[in-house]
TORVEXGU-427596 format. One line per 3 residues: number of its first residue (from 1); their letters; for each residue x, y, z of C-alpha. Coordinates in pm, 1 decimal. Each point is the difference from the previous one (the first is absolute). Example, Ala and Ser with C-alpha at 12.3 -4.5 7.8 and 13.67 -1.06 7.14 Angstrom:
2
1	as	1230.0:-450.0:780.0 ~ 137.0:344.0:-66.0
//
This chain:
561
1	mkl	2300.3:-4197.1:3388.2 ~ -110.3:375.2:53.9 ~ 39.5:11.6:-385.5
4	lst	-217.0:-289.6:-109.3 ~ -284.2:116.2:264.3 ~ -4.4:315.1:-189.6
7	ifi	43.9:-146.0:-337.7 ~ -290.7:-231.0:143.7 ~ -231.7:284.9:85.6
10	lff	89.4:156.4:-315.5 ~ -130.3:-274.9:-225.2 ~ -299.6:-45.4:248.8
13	siv	-102.4:361.9:-42.1 ~ 36.4:-21.3:-366.5 ~ -208.1:-323.4:-19.8
16	lfg	-270.9:176.7:178.2 ~ 8.6:310.8:-220.6 ~ -25.4:-197.1:-314.2
19	qsi	-308.4:-225.2:142.0 ~ -169.2:333.8:103.7 ~ 31.6:172.6:-288.6
22	qel	-91.2:-307.7:-231.2 ~ -297.7:-82.5:237.1 ~ -119.2:424.4:-74.7
25	eqq	68.6:-94.4:-360.9 ~ -197.8:-303.8:-20.4 ~ -299.5:217.0:197.8
28	lkn	37.6:255.4:-226.3 ~ -36.6:-237.2:-315.9 ~ -322.7:-135.3:169.4
31	atd	-154.8:348.6:102.3 ~ -313.2:129.8:-182.8 ~ -68.7:302.0:186.5
34	nrq	162.0:299.3:-92.0 ~ 3.6:109.0:393.4 ~ 169.2:-338.3:59.9
37	imn	252.2:16.9:-273.9 ~ 98.4:407.1:71.7 ~ 83.7:-107.0:368.3
40	lky	234.8:-309.9:-141.6 ~ 141.2:182.9:-204.2 ~ 119.3:222.6:277.5
43	dla	111.9:-214.4:199.5 ~ 201.9:-168.0:-257.6 ~ 176.9:349.1:-36.4
46	ely	65.6:52.6:332.6 ~ 172.8:-356.7:42.2 ~ 201.7:39.5:-339.4
49	kgk	99.1:375.8:117.3 ~ 404.5:-27.3:6.6 ~ 31.1:-331.2:-159.8
52	dha	-142.6:35.7:-321.4 ~ -56.6:360.5:-65.7 ~ -140.1:-24.2:-367.4
55	aaa	-281.9:-265.8:148.8 ~ -57.8:213.2:332.5 ~ -61.3:302.7:-213.0
58	rya	-248.8:-180.7:-269.8 ~ -208.1:-179.6:239.4 ~ -27.3:342.0:263.1
61	fes	-113.2:220.2:-372.4 ~ -254.1:-280.2:-80.6 ~ -128.4:34.5:381.3
64	ydl	-35.7:347.4:-66.1 ~ -136.2:-1.8:-337.7 ~ -268.3:-218.8:155.9
67	ark	-71.2:173.9:287.9 ~ -29.4:338.2:-227.9 ~ -280.8:-194.8:-179.4
70	lkd	-158.1:-115.0:307.8 ~ -1.4:345.1:154.3 ~ 164.9:-113.5:309.1
73	idm	165.4:280.9:80.6 ~ 194.1:-154.8:292.3 ~ 171.1:-245.3:-174.8
76	qil	83.9:263.6:-281.8 ~ 196.6:156.4:276.6 ~ 196.9:-316.4:135.0
79	asy	62.7:-165.5:-370.8 ~ 135.4:331.2:-96.7 ~ 204.6:70.8:307.1
82	lda	153.2:-342.4:-28.7 ~ 95.5:19.8:-349.3 ~ 152.7:342.4:35.4
85	eih	254.8:-174.5:301.7 ~ 63.7:-281.3:-282.5 ~ 125.9:256.0:-248.0
88	ler	140.7:193.1:230.9 ~ 217.9:-342.2:110.3 ~ 47.4:-42.2:-412.7
91	rdy	125.0:392.9:30.8 ~ -216.0:21.2:-264.7 ~ -90.9:387.5:180.2
94	kka	-208.3:95.7:-289.7 ~ -256.5:-257.2:50.7 ~ 6.8:0.6:388.7
97	dar	-78.5:414.5:-55.5 ~ -305.3:-100.9:-230.4 ~ -122.2:-269.4:259.9
100	fka	62.5:213.0:331.6 ~ -196.7:241.1:-135.6 ~ -272.2:-190.3:-132.8
103	slk	-50.2:-160.8:350.6 ~ 3.8:405.8:177.5 ~ -235.3:49.7:-233.8
106	hsk	-251.2:-280.9:88.2 ~ 94.0:37.8:359.6 ~ -98.6:384.7:39.4
109	kag	-342.1:-103.9:-191.5 ~ -52.2:-280.9:267.6 ~ 64.9:224.1:286.6
112	dte	284.4:-199.8:111.6 ~ 277.7:266.4:144.8 ~ 208.1:-246.8:149.4
115	fal	95.1:-194.0:-315.8 ~ -35.4:355.7:-160.8 ~ 324.4:100.2:217.6
118	enl	155.0:-315.5:-85.7 ~ -24.8:50.0:-377.5 ~ 144.7:352.6:59.1
121	kql	295.5:-60.9:173.6 ~ 114.2:-265.3:-276.0 ~ -86.3:260.2:-228.9
124	ekl	223.9:269.7:160.3 ~ 291.0:-300.3:-1.8 ~ -0.1:-32.6:-372.8
127	evk	-17.9:405.3:-68.9 ~ 341.6:-0.3:217.2 ~ 115.6:-242.6:-164.5
130	krd	-58.4:151.1:-334.0 ~ 120.6:303.1:159.5 ~ -321.8:168.2:-54.9
133	yks	37.0:200.8:321.4 ~ -346.0:195.5:-119.6 ~ -204.9:-269.7:-0.7
136	ayn	113.1:-163.7:257.7 ~ -55.6:279.6:203.3 ~ -388.2:16.3:-141.1
139	yak	-63.6:-396.2:140.3 ~ 156.6:110.6:343.3 ~ -260.2:293.7:5.1
142	qaa	-246.8:-230.8:-135.1 ~ 91.7:-223.8:313.1 ~ 19.7:296.5:227.7
145	ell	-342.4:85.1:-87.5 ~ -163.6:-318.4:30.6 ~ 191.6:-44.4:344.8
148	skg	-160.3:322.5:126.0 ~ -357.6:-150.1:-95.1 ~ 59.6:-330.5:189.5
151	vap	28.9:-332.8:-103.0 ~ -323.8:-235.0:-33.6 ~ 117.6:-333.4:-166.5
154	psn	-354.0:-159.9:-116.3 ~ -119.6:-321.0:130.6 ~ -37.7:-351.2:-135.4
157	rrp	291.9:17.9:-205.6 ~ 274.5:-304.0:-44.9 ~ 300.5:23.6:149.1
160	rps	242.1:211.5:-210.2 ~ 320.8:-148.9:-160.2 ~ 238.4:225.3:186.4
163	app	-215.7:64.8:357.6 ~ 176.1:-158.3:251.8 ~ -275.8:-172.9:239.2
166	ptt	-109.6:192.0:332.2 ~ 185.4:-135.0:310.1 ~ -53.0:61.2:371.1
169	stp	244.7:54.3:261.7 ~ 49.4:41.0:323.7 ~ 169.6:328.8:156.0
172	sss	355.6:-25.3:-34.6 ~ 255.8:151.4:254.7 ~ 55.7:369.2:-206.6
175	qid	-375.0:44.4:-8.5 ~ -79.7:-63.3:381.6 ~ -10.9:312.8:165.6
178	kne	-173.4:134.6:331.7 ~ -321.7:97.8:-176.7 ~ -47.3:-374.1:-113.8
181	vdk	46.7:-159.4:325.2 ~ -221.8:258.0:164.3 ~ -254.8:-127.9:-293.6
184	yva	52.6:-331.2:42.3 ~ -69.0:51.3:372.8 ~ -299.5:203.0:-25.5
187	tir	-114.2:-317.4:-178.8 ~ 47.9:-248.5:214.0 ~ -156.4:230.6:273.4
190	klk	-336.8:48.8:-193.8 ~ -49.3:-388.8:-70.1 ~ 82.5:-94.3:346.5
193	rak	-309.9:267.6:91.8 ~ -165.4:-180.5:-266.4 ~ 78.0:-330.3:142.4
196	tdl	-107.1:109.9:371.2 ~ -306.4:143.2:-140.9 ~ -130.0:-336.1:-183.9
199	eee	53.5:-230.7:307.4 ~ -197.0:261.9:196.8 ~ -301.1:-46.5:-262.5
202	nns	117.7:-382.4:-31.2 ~ -64.2:-4.4:405.4 ~ -305.0:213.4:-24.0
205	llt	-150.5:-232.1:-294.9 ~ 47.0:-330.7:225.3 ~ -133.1:159.0:324.8
208	kie	-311.8:85.5:-212.8 ~ -77.9:-359.4:-128.6 ~ 57.4:-120.8:359.5
211	rlg	-284.0:232.3:126.2 ~ -248.1:-94.2:-293.3 ~ 83.6:-350.1:107.6
214	sgn	-152.8:36.0:335.7 ~ -332.3:212.5:-109.8 ~ -342.8:-95.2:-70.9
217	mdt	39.0:21.1:-336.9 ~ -189.8:-244.4:-241.3 ~ 247.8:-239.9:-132.0
220	kef	-48.6:58.3:-375.2 ~ 84.1:369.8:68.1 ~ 249.5:-35.8:200.3
223	kkl	213.2:-297.2:-225.7 ~ -41.9:286.5:-291.3 ~ 138.5:257.9:214.1
226	qde	305.2:-178.4:123.7 ~ 52.0:-128.3:-349.4 ~ -13.6:366.2:-71.3
229	lka	274.3:65.3:272.1 ~ 220.6:-296.3:-57.6 ~ 64.7:150.2:-367.3
232	eae	106.2:318.5:112.0 ~ 175.3:-93.9:293.5 ~ 211.2:-225.3:-279.2
235	lrn	49.1:289.3:-281.9 ~ 150.7:171.1:339.2 ~ 221.1:-268.8:37.7
238	eek	59.5:31.5:-343.7 ~ 66.4:322.1:-4.2 ~ 193.2:-26.0:327.0
241	eqa	225.1:-251.8:-192.2 ~ 42.2:238.2:-314.1 ~ 125.9:275.7:296.9
244	lle	197.9:-228.2:134.6 ~ 203.9:-148.6:-307.3 ~ 42.6:356.9:-95.6
247	lge	122.8:92.3:363.8 ~ 229.4:-285.8:-57.9 ~ 126.4:147.0:-324.0
250	kea	43.4:330.2:114.0 ~ 207.5:-103.9:318.2 ~ 215.6:-199.7:-219.8
253	ale	75.4:291.2:-246.4 ~ 65.4:189.6:279.0 ~ 288.7:-273.3:178.5
256	rit	129.1:-5.5:-330.4 ~ 24.8:405.1:-5.0 ~ 111.5:-1.5:383.2
259	qek	260.9:-236.1:-47.5 ~ 115.1:131.8:-357.1 ~ 10.2:365.2:176.5
262	irt	233.9:-138.6:299.6 ~ 238.2:-135.0:-254.7 ~ -29.2:359.8:-136.4
265	dkn	56.0:167.9:321.5 ~ 318.9:-324.8:136.6 ~ 166.9:93.7:-367.0
268	ark	23.3:399.1:64.9 ~ 92.4:-53.9:354.9 ~ 264.9:-239.7:-128.9
271	ikk	108.3:240.9:-295.6 ~ -1.8:300.6:248.1 ~ 224.7:-171.6:253.4
274	efd	251.0:-88.3:-297.2 ~ 2.7:330.0:-130.6 ~ 63.6:91.2:340.1
277	vls	290.1:-158.8:84.1 ~ 181.2:57.2:-340.0 ~ 311.5:193.3:51.7
280	dqa	17.4:411.9:-102.3 ~ 206.3:-130.8:-298.0 ~ -237.9:-240.2:-159.2
283	ksa	-280.5:306.3:58.8 ~ 191.3:205.3:-179.8 ~ 91.7:-258.3:-299.7
286	rll	-371.9:-44.2:-10.9 ~ -70.9:357.8:-38.3 ~ 225.9:25.4:-271.9
289	qmd	-146.3:-293.7:-166.5 ~ -299.7:151.5:47.4 ~ 114.2:324.9:-145.2
292	aev	172.5:-144.4:-278.4 ~ -345.6:-158.1:-88.9 ~ -153.7:321.9:23.2
295	kae	261.6:147.1:-257.7 ~ -55.6:-348.6:-218.1 ~ -395.9:55.2:14.3
298	qsk	68.5:372.8:-94.8 ~ 217.0:-75.5:-238.3 ~ -242.1:-250.5:-146.0
301	nfm	-277.7:235.7:1.0 ~ 223.2:198.8:-206.4 ~ 68.1:-225.2:-262.0
304	yll	-390.9:-63.8:22.5 ~ -57.5:361.6:-44.0 ~ 278.3:21.7:-288.1
307	glv	-125.5:-318.8:-187.0 ~ -365.9:148.2:-18.4 ~ 168.5:374.2:-117.4
310	slf	146.5:-160.3:-254.1 ~ -321.2:-192.7:-99.8 ~ -146.2:309.5:-40.3
313	vlf	254.2:135.9:-189.1 ~ 30.0:-286.8:-228.2 ~ -415.8:52.7:2.5
316	las	72.3:312.7:-122.9 ~ 228.9:-90.7:-257.5 ~ -216.1:-219.0:-127.3
319	ify	-264.8:262.7:-19.5 ~ 237.1:249.5:-195.7 ~ 126.9:-264.8:-227.5
322	nrf	-382.4:-161.1:-89.6 ~ -66.0:389.2:-67.8 ~ 327.8:2.1:-233.9
325	rvh	-107.3:-320.0:-152.4 ~ -406.6:117.4:-91.9 ~ 130.9:350.4:-113.1
328	kka	255.5:-220.8:-220.3 ~ -273.9:-198.7:-165.2 ~ -212.3:311.2:-35.6
331	kla	257.1:185.2:-209.4 ~ 70.4:-310.8:-198.9 ~ -369.6:-46.5:-14.7
334	lee	-41.7:323.0:-131.8 ~ 311.7:0.6:-202.3 ~ -160.4:-298.3:-171.9
337	tnr	-361.7:150.5:-39.6 ~ 170.0:288.4:-141.5 ~ 202.2:-211.8:-264.9
340	qie	-352.7:-167.8:-95.7 ~ -143.9:280.4:-39.6 ~ 274.8:160.7:-189.8
343	dek	-16.9:-314.4:-228.9 ~ -374.4:27.0:-30.3 ~ 19.0:353.2:-115.8
346	krs	258.5:-62.7:-220.7 ~ -243.3:-335.4:-169.7 ~ -295.1:251.7:45.3
349	ddl	235.9:311.3:-218.5 ~ 137.8:-301.0:-268.4 ~ -358.8:-104.3:-33.7
352	lln	-152.8:347.2:-65.9 ~ 285.5:51.0:-235.5 ~ -47.0:-297.4:-188.6
355	ilp	-342.8:90.5:-83.5 ~ 61.4:410.2:-3.8 ~ 286.2:205.2:-168.7
358	qdi	204.7:140.8:273.9 ~ -106.0:369.2:2.1 ~ -378.9:-133.9:6.2
361	ake	105.3:-224.0:264.5 ~ 174.4:285.2:221.6 ~ -268.8:266.9:-23.9
364	lke	-241.1:-261.0:85.9 ~ 159.0:-91.0:329.7 ~ 87.0:326.3:72.9
367	kgk	-394.0:167.2:-54.0 ~ -190.0:-337.9:-18.4 ~ -68.8:88.5:-348.9
370	aaa	133.7:94.8:-330.9 ~ -87.8:268.3:-242.3 ~ -40.8:-100.1:-374.2
373	rky	224.4:123.8:-225.4 ~ 84.2:56.0:-383.0 ~ 265.1:-88.9:-183.8
376	env	60.4:113.5:-348.4 ~ 245.4:-289.8:-193.5 ~ -118.3:-317.2:142.4
379	svl	49.3:-352.0:-209.8 ~ -256.5:-232.2:83.5 ~ 24.8:-392.2:-72.2
382	ftd	-285.5:-252.6:-44.6 ~ 134.8:-363.1:-36.7 ~ -284.1:-275.6:-59.1
385	fkd	15.3:-383.1:-104.2 ~ -159.8:-139.3:-309.4 ~ -271.0:-253.6:-4.2
388	fth	9.8:14.5:372.8 ~ -354.2:-112.8:31.1 ~ 20.2:-322.5:-200.8
391	ise	355.5:-86.5:172.6 ~ -162.3:41.8:373.2 ~ -213.3:-280.1:-115.6
394	kls	225.1:-245.5:-43.4 ~ 195.6:71.4:351.5 ~ -137.6:-64.1:360.8
397	peq	-56.0:280.2:243.4 ~ 291.6:-52.8:199.8 ~ 221.2:-26.2:-345.4
400	lvr	-179.2:357.1:-133.1 ~ 157.2:194.4:293.0 ~ 324.2:-151.8:-18.4
403	eld	3.4:66.0:-359.2 ~ -65.5:344.5:57.4 ~ 182.2:75.9:291.0
406	ycf	323.8:-101.9:-164.9 ~ -47.6:201.5:-295.2 ~ -126.6:294.6:242.0
409	rgf	306.9:-21.7:204.4 ~ 229.3:33.6:-303.7 ~ -133.4:260.6:-101.7
412	dfi	52.9:159.2:335.3 ~ 338.1:-77.4:-3.3 ~ 65.7:168.8:-281.6
415	isq	-143.0:354.6:35.7 ~ 139.4:-4.1:329.3 ~ 366.8:13.4:-146.7
418	ygi	-126.1:292.9:-232.4 ~ -194.3:212.5:314.4 ~ -321.2:-43.9:-183.8
421	eki	-357.6:-6.8:233.6 ~ -235.0:-280.6:-18.5 ~ -333.9:104.5:15.8
424	kti	-194.8:-280.0:8.3 ~ -118.9:-333.5:-165.6 ~ -352.4:-62.3:-100.2
427	gda	-67.3:-363.0:-138.1 ~ 276.9:-103.5:-235.0 ~ 80.7:366.9:-73.3
430	ymc	287.7:196.5:169.8 ~ 50.8:405.7:24.3 ~ 301.4:166.5:95.1
433	asg	156.8:336.2:-43.4 ~ 319.9:207.7:-18.3 ~ 36.0:377.3:31.6
436	ltn	-214.1:35.0:336.6 ~ 190.9:236.7:155.2 ~ 85.0:340.8:-26.3
439	krt	347.0:-33.8:-197.7 ~ -64.4:-31.7:-379.7 ~ 44.7:-311.3:-151.6
442	mpv	31.0:-148.4:-288.5 ~ -159.6:-360.4:-133.7 ~ 328.8:-168.5:-67.7
445	nii	-1.2:-218.7:318.3 ~ -376.2:-169.6:-28.0 ~ 101.5:-63.0:-365.7
448	kaa	289.6:-190.9:121.2 ~ -267.2:-150.9:265.4 ~ -206.9:-107.5:-244.1
451	lem	261.7:-175.6:-257.2 ~ 142.4:-215.9:335.7 ~ -381.3:-72.4:53.2
454	qef	-49.8:-132.2:-354.6 ~ 373.4:-188.6:54.3 ~ -134.4:-146.8:331.9
457	med	-307.1:-109.2:-164.0 ~ 184.1:-160.1:-316.1 ~ 210.6:-218.5:248.5
460	ykk	-335.8:-118.7:242.5 ~ -160.7:-113.3:-359.1 ~ 273.8:-199.4:-109.4
463	ere	32.9:-133.6:401.4 ~ -361.9:-58.4:-82.9 ~ 33.3:-192.0:-324.7
466	qkg	251.1:-217.5:103.5 ~ -235.1:-162.0:297.2 ~ -265.9:14.6:-238.2
469	lpy	-200.0:244.3:175.0 ~ -230.3:277.5:-96.3 ~ 173.8:369.4:41.4
472	fea	-125.4:352.9:-35.0 ~ 122.6:256.6:-264.5 ~ 34.5:347.0:101.3
475	rig	-121.3:317.0:-176.3 ~ 151.6:332.3:67.5 ~ -105.0:360.2:-30.8
478	iht	149.4:372.0:117.2 ~ -112.0:329.8:-32.3 ~ 168.1:317.3:121.9
481	gpv	-226.6:301.5:101.3 ~ -122.8:215.1:347.3 ~ -187.8:-224.7:256.3
484	vag	-178.5:58.5:354.3 ~ 113.5:-174.6:255.0 ~ -118.3:-38.2:374.1
487	vvg	-84.0:-272.5:253.2 ~ -389.0:-88.8:28.8 ~ -189.6:-172.4:268.8
490	vkk	63.4:-35.9:400.2 ~ -12.1:-368.6:49.4 ~ 198.0:-196.4:-263.2
493	fay	137.7:324.0:-149.6 ~ 164.1:3.5:-337.7 ~ 210.7:227.7:-197.9
496	eiw	-166.3:36.9:-352.2 ~ 55.3:252.6:-334.5 ~ -216.3:143.3:-210.8
499	gdt	-61.0:186.0:-292.8 ~ 34.9:-66.0:-415.2 ~ 330.8:-122.7:22.6
502	vni	-87.3:-297.5:184.5 ~ -308.1:-71.4:-235.9 ~ 255.3:30.6:-293.1
505	aar	219.3:-186.9:144.3 ~ -257.2:-277.6:27.6 ~ -32.0:23.3:-384.8
508	mea	323.2:-63.7:-61.0 ~ -33.0:-311.1:184.7 ~ -307.0:-123.7:-197.0
511	nak	181.7:49.9:-328.4 ~ 314.9:-141.1:108.3 ~ 141.5:-357.8:-150.4
514	vgk	159.5:-282.6:248.2 ~ 311.6:65.8:88.9 ~ -6.8:368.0:-145.2
517	vni	34.6:277.4:190.6 ~ -243.9:266.9:-188.4 ~ 45.5:388.4:112.0
520	see	-180.8:312.5:-111.7 ~ 126.7:297.7:-240.2 ~ 75.9:202.1:282.1
523	tyr	213.1:-241.2:199.4 ~ 165.8:-57.1:-348.8 ~ 86.3:375.4:6.7
526	qvk	179.4:-15.9:312.3 ~ 232.8:-334.5:-35.6 ~ 24.9:17.7:-400.9
529	ynf	342.0:17.6:46.3 ~ 70.5:-248.6:253.6 ~ -182.9:-308.7:-177.0
532	dce	-106.1:-140.1:-325.2 ~ -353.2:41.0:-82.0 ~ -209.5:-146.2:-237.7
535	yrg	-301.3:182.8:-107.9 ~ -369.8:-126.8:-5.3 ~ -240.9:227.2:-79.9
538	kie	-304.5:172.7:143.9 ~ -212.4:-124.3:284.4 ~ -333.8:248.4:117.4
541	akn	7.5:91.3:288.7 ~ -272.0:113.6:195.5 ~ -28.0:406.4:52.5
544	kgf	356.8:-5.2:-208.1 ~ -90.2:-69.7:-366.5 ~ 267.2:-255.2:-118.4
547	vdm	376.7:-50.6:164.6 ~ 269.5:-174.1:-176.0 ~ 144.6:-306.4:141.3
550	yfv	393.1:-126.0:-39.1 ~ 88.5:-341.3:105.6 ~ 340.3:12.9:207.0
553	kqp	271.5:-231.2:-116.3 ~ 295.0:41.2:143.8 ~ 203.9:259.0:171.3
556	iav	232.9:232.3:-212.2 ~ 353.6:-67.5:24.1 ~ 201.4:307.3:125.6
559	gva	216.6:120.5:-291.6 ~ -228.1:-144.8:-246.4 ~ -197.4:296.2:-204.3
//
């Protein structure tokens, strides 16, 4: 039977809860005023709290958002606090912390010290759960500062969700003491004196009325005065009744206090009597028990102290561990930064070496500039593509750049195998040089590189012909002689070489044929025992007169005369 009653009560509560939510949601659908919508969503959040956390959190946040738009500071405080409590039940401490902080901020702004204290207490608990005792201490310190200023909650605010309603109660036996009894007795005496005074004043007024009735006063005037005296008498009677009522209440309270005091005294005498009749053995046992209780209390206090010391040691250990982690993290970050710096430095050095010879790059890094140098035996190579303008008109800009990049990349790879320094490219022209070192070098390697360049271009030509696509054909010219080399410019600086040797090499390239390597007389003189060459005749060079030219046919095999 008891089980059935419990099930019925539970079912009835669920039905009422569902009806209440349904009614509020129906009101919410029909509501048009934002303030009404805000209040309805807050009420729904309170009803869903503890039952459907997701719905409760959603309604609480929407109520807070509307309060923020309406600039309703009181509802911002309440809605954010309710939202925080909901997330706290869900164990979503991060969101709960953010909502409590929002409620605290609005409470301080509204001057609501009481609610600010509630938020600070919740935030302190959250920090303790997170073991952030420093933050917990800061919140406790803020609460202490607010308490020192006094608690002053604002009026006309709707009830808070977690605040219990104020209750009135009569003094209990634990609260009764002689001072309270004396206070009540004094109050009753005052009320009795007030009662006596009112009776005397009432009798005096009645006497005045009777005396006036026997005089020769005008009837109208007499009646007016009589009515005034009667009204005054009635007022005095009301005051008398009120005083009697208060007197009765105080007498009843005094009677309850007196009875309670009598019962307390009676219980005290009974206990004293029982204690007096106890035997010495019982008293000794009681003393032993009290001694054991004292020792247990001391042991308990010692355990509390030990726990506090352990917490303090744990706190210090966590601080040192965090410092160790931070130091280790900083060390790793520093190592990573140094590694990145080294990578960038290597990349910068590689890029510099890609632009400048190694000696020049080293001098530029060390001194910030590089002095010009003269080299006596440098071989300069020029390449150029036949009918470049005509062929470029058949290609789109993207295709033209792609084809040039393919050819020049091939040249770059070939000269890198022979230690030759690339100088620059100008349009379809490619310029490089060997012998730009303090060591004396021969033009053998640069001629080998030139022959490989022509082989590369021949393979390129065959591949393009098979696809029916336009192709480039290269002329190559080489001359050997003295040059001056140096770095020019500040922004986008370049490594350049100057001299008649450069000009004659350009003339060699201009008078070469497609697929051939054309060299000057000076270059031929240094390599005639290494390569089979074909004499071509003379050309006129500026400031140099006529210069003999030779086509390089192939390397001379070792052992062949």
